N, C-alpha and C positions, 0 to 999 in steps of 0.2 A: 357257607357263603364264600364265593370266590374272592380273592384279593383284588382290590381296585387296580385298574390298569394304569401304569405310570404315564404322566403327561410328559411330552417331549418338546424341548425348545431347540429348533433347528437354527443354526447360524451359518449362513451361506451368502457369498456375493451374488451368485447367479441363481435366480429363482423364477420370477414371473414379471414380465414375459421372459422366457429363457433365452439366453444369448448363445448357448451351446449345449453339448451333451450333459454337462453337470446340471444345468438348470432343468432340463427335461427329466433327469434322474431324480433330483430332489423333489420336483413336483409330483412325480409318480409315487415316491415314498410317502409324501405327505397325504396324498389321496388314499393310498392303501392303508396307512396307519389309522386314519380317521374312520375308514370303513371297519377296521378291526376294533374300534371303540376307544382309541386313544385320543386325548386332546393334544393338538399340535399347534404351536405358535412358531412363527418364522420371523427371524431378523435377517433382512437382506438389503441389498442396495436400494431397492424401491422403498423400504421402510425408512431409511435414512435420507432419501430424496437427494442423493448426490448429484450435483450439477455436472460433474465431470469425473474422470478417473475410473480406474478399474479396480481389481481386487486388492492391490497394494494400498491404495488410498482407503478402501473400506477397512482393511486390517489396521491401519494406523489410527483410524477414528474409533475403533472398538474400545481402546483404552478408556475413553470417556463415556461410551454409551452402553457397553455390554453389561456391566454390573447393574446399572440402573434398569436396563430392560429385563434382566433376570429377576430383580427385586419386584418389578411390576407383574411379570408373567408367572413367576414362581413355578418353573417346570421341575419335575422330579429328576429329569435327566437332561443335560445339555449335550447336543449332538452337533459337532462342528464338521463342516465339509472342507477339507484342506487339500494341499498339493497345488501345483501350478494352476492358476485360475481359481484358487480357493482361498480360504481364510488362514491366516497365521496368527498364533498367539504367543505372547511373551510371558503372560501371567495367567494363572488359573482363575477363571472368572467367578467361581463360586465353590461352595463346599459340596454341592451335589455332584453325582457321578458325571464324568466327562467321557463321551464317546467321540472318536474322530474317524471319519471316513477318508482314507488315502486313495486318491485317484491314480496319480503317478507322482514322481518325485522331481524336485528341482535338481537333485544330484544327477539323475539320468538326463534331464533336459539340458543341463549345462554342458553336456558333451556334444550337443548338436552344433553345427556351424552357425556362428552368429549368436549363440545363446550362452557363451562363456560367462557373461556377467551374472547369470542366475546362480552361480556358485556362491555369491555373496549372500543369497537368501537361505542357503543350506543350514547355517546355525539356527536361524529363526524356525525353520521347518523342523529341525531336530528337537528344538525346545518344545514345539507343539506336540510332537509325538511323546516326548518324555512326560509332559503334563497329563496325557490321556490315561484313563483307567483301562480303556479297551480301544483297539484300532481295527477297523474293518477295511480290508483291502479289496478292490474290485477284481483283482486277478492274482494268481499265484506269483506271477512275475513281479508285481508291485510289492507283495508280501516279502519276497526274497530280497528286493532292493531295500526296503525299509529295515529289515533285519541286518543285512550286510553293511549297507552304507551308513546307517544311523545308529547301529549298535543296540537296537531295540530287542528286548526279550521276545522270542517267538510265542511265548505263552500269552502275550498281550494281543496277538494277531489272529484275526479270523478272516477267511476269504469268503466273500459273498458277491457273486456276479450281479451285475445290473439286471433288474427285472423290469418287465413291461407287460402290457396286455398282449400276450402271444396269440390268443384266439382272434384278436382284431386283425393282426397281420396275416395269420393263417387263412382267414376268410378271403383274402385276395390272391391266394396261391392258385395258379393256373397251370394246366398241362403244357408241354412243349409246343403243341400245335397252336395254342392260343397266345404264344409269346412272340415278341418281335426281336430281331437281332440287335438288341440294344444293351449297352453297358452303362451303368449309373455310377456317378461319383457324387457323394454328398459331403460338402465341407467348404472351407474357405481356401483361397489361393495362398498357401502357406508352406514354408520349407518343411516344417515338421509334418504336415499333412501329405507331403510328397507330391504336390501338384505338378512340380517341374518334372518328376519322373514319369508321371502319367502322360503329360502332353508329349514328351519325347517318345514314350512307348506307343502312343496312339498314332503317331506318324507311320510307324511300322505296321500297326494293325490296319490302318486305312489302305495301305498298299496291298496287303494280303487279303483283306475282307472288305472290299469297297462298298458293300451294302450295309456294313455295320454303322451304328450311330452311337455317339457318346453324349449322354445327358449329364450336364454339370449343374447340380442343384445348389443354389446359393453361391455360385462362382461366376462373377462377371467376366465376360469375354468380349473381345473386339473382332475376332476373326469370324466373319459370317460366311466365308467361302467354303469352309471345311464342314465335315459331317459332325458338327458340334451344335449343342443347344444349351443355353443357360436359363434356368428357371428357378422360381421360388415357389414352393408348394405347401399346401395345408397338409395336415397329418393324413387325411384320407387320400388326397392326391398322391402323396409320397407312397403310401401303402399300395395304391393302385399301380403306380409306376414300378415299384419293386416286384409286385406279383405278376406283372406282364412283361418284364424284361428278362433277358437271357442271363445276365450276370451283374454283380455289383463289384466295384473295385475299391479297395482300401489300400492306397500306396504309402501309408504313413511311415515315418522313420521312428516314431514312438507313439504309443497310445497307453492310456490307463486301462482301457477296456476295449473299446470299439463297439459302441452302441449300434451304429448303422450296420455293422457286420452281423450282429445278433438279430436285429430286426429283419435283415435280408434272409437269414437262415429261417426265421419264423415264417416268412413269406414263401419259403420253398425255393429261394433263389441262391444258387451257388455263388460263393464269394472268391474273388482273387485278391489276396492280401499279402502284404510283405511279411516276411518271417521276422517280426520284431516284437519287443516287449508289448504285452497287452493283446495284440491281434492274434498271436499264436495260442493264447489262452482261449480264444473265442472260436477261431476257425480250425477245424481238424483237417489236416492235409489229406487229400484223396477221399475224404468222407463228406464234408460239407463245403469244400472248396479246394483251392490250390494255393499253396504258399510259395511266394516268389522271393528272390534275392533283391537287394536294393540296386537293381540294374535294369534300365529301361528295356533292354533286349530280353531279359528273362521275364520281366513283367509282360511284355508283348507276347511272348511265346505262350504264357499261361492264359492270357486273354483270348488269343486266337484259338487255343484248344477248346475252351468252353464255348466260344462263339460258333465253332464249326463242327465239333464232334458230338453228335446226338447221343451216342452210346455213353460217353463220358458224362454228358449233361444229365441224362436220366439216372445214372449211378449217383451222382452228387445230389440230385433232387431228392432221391429216396433218403440219402443220408441227412439232408436238411430236415425232412419231415420226421425222421426218427429222433433227431437231436433237439428240436425246437423247445420241448417242454422244460428243459433245464433253465430257461430264461423266464419262466412263468413268474409274474410278480407276486403271486400268492406264496410261492416257495421263498422268495426273497423276503417278504414281509414276515413270514414265520421265523426265519432265521434272525432277522433284526430283533424281533420280539424276544428271542432266546438270549441275545446279547443283552438287551435291556433288563431282562429278568435276572441275569447273573450279576448285574450291577447293584441290585437292591439288597 
C-alpha cells in the first residue's frame, strides 16, 4: 500500500482572485496538487477579509491568525509564498515542515530607483528563509541571490520554474501568415516593469514600422492618437492575442520569473526581454527571443528586428516550440511533490 499523500497548507497574500503573477502561480499549483491527490488548504488575503492593505499588512496579522489556522486545518506541510508581494515570517508557525517559495528578493528590489526603503524588510525576509526547511526558487537568478545576499545554504535551495497549462497556450499558436504586426505588453505601469522604457522605445518603433501596433494589457493610457491600445483580457482572450501577435515585450528591470514571457513562448511567440534577473532565466537569447539592454534604443532595435525580419521570426518561433515543454505544469507539480516527500 502506498504512503498517504501529504496535505499542504498554502500561505499567500495573492491567490483568488489573483492580483498578479504570484496569485496565478499559486492558483495553478493548488489545482495541480489537488489533481495529484493532495488535500490543499489556502490562507490568503481573501480568507482574512482584509478591508485594505497589501502583503505587509497580511504578514503583520499572521502572528495572530496563522497558528490558529494551522491548528484548525492540520496540514502535513506548510508552504509559504514569500518575497516582494509575498508573506514574511518572524516566527516558525508550527512544528510541521516549512517550505518557502522565493519569487525574487527585497535585497534585489531595494537597488531599484525609489525602492531603497525596501532594504528595511531584508532582515525580515532573511529570517523567513532561515526558518524554512526547504526553499524553492522560481529561477536560478533568485537562487543565487538568496544564497549570496542572505547567506542561505545552497543545500536548502531548489530551482523549480513556474508551470502552467502549456497545451492551452500552444493551441493558440499560429503561423506567421496568420499573425498581425502586433507587440504585446502585459503588466502595470510601473518602474520595475519598465513601462517607461517601453513607451520611449515605442516612439522609435513607430517611426521605423508605422504599421506596427502595441497592445498594453492591463495598462491604462490616455494617448489615443498613437498606435496603442489598452485592454483587460480573459485567459482565453490573452492566449488568443499572444498566439496571433508577432512578439511580446517584457522590459522589466527585475523579475522573479517572467510568467508572461513563458506563456508567450508556449504560444510560439518570440519575446523581446531585458537582460535582467528572472527574465534571462526564461528567455534564451537568439532561440526563443532577443535579450535587450536597459536602454530604449536597444529595446527598440530588438523589437524592430522581430517585427520586420521574417527569417529571424521563423527561427525564434521554432525555438519557442522546442522549448515550451519545460514550463509544463505537470513537471512542476512532480518536482514540488519531490520536495514535499523529502520533508517527511
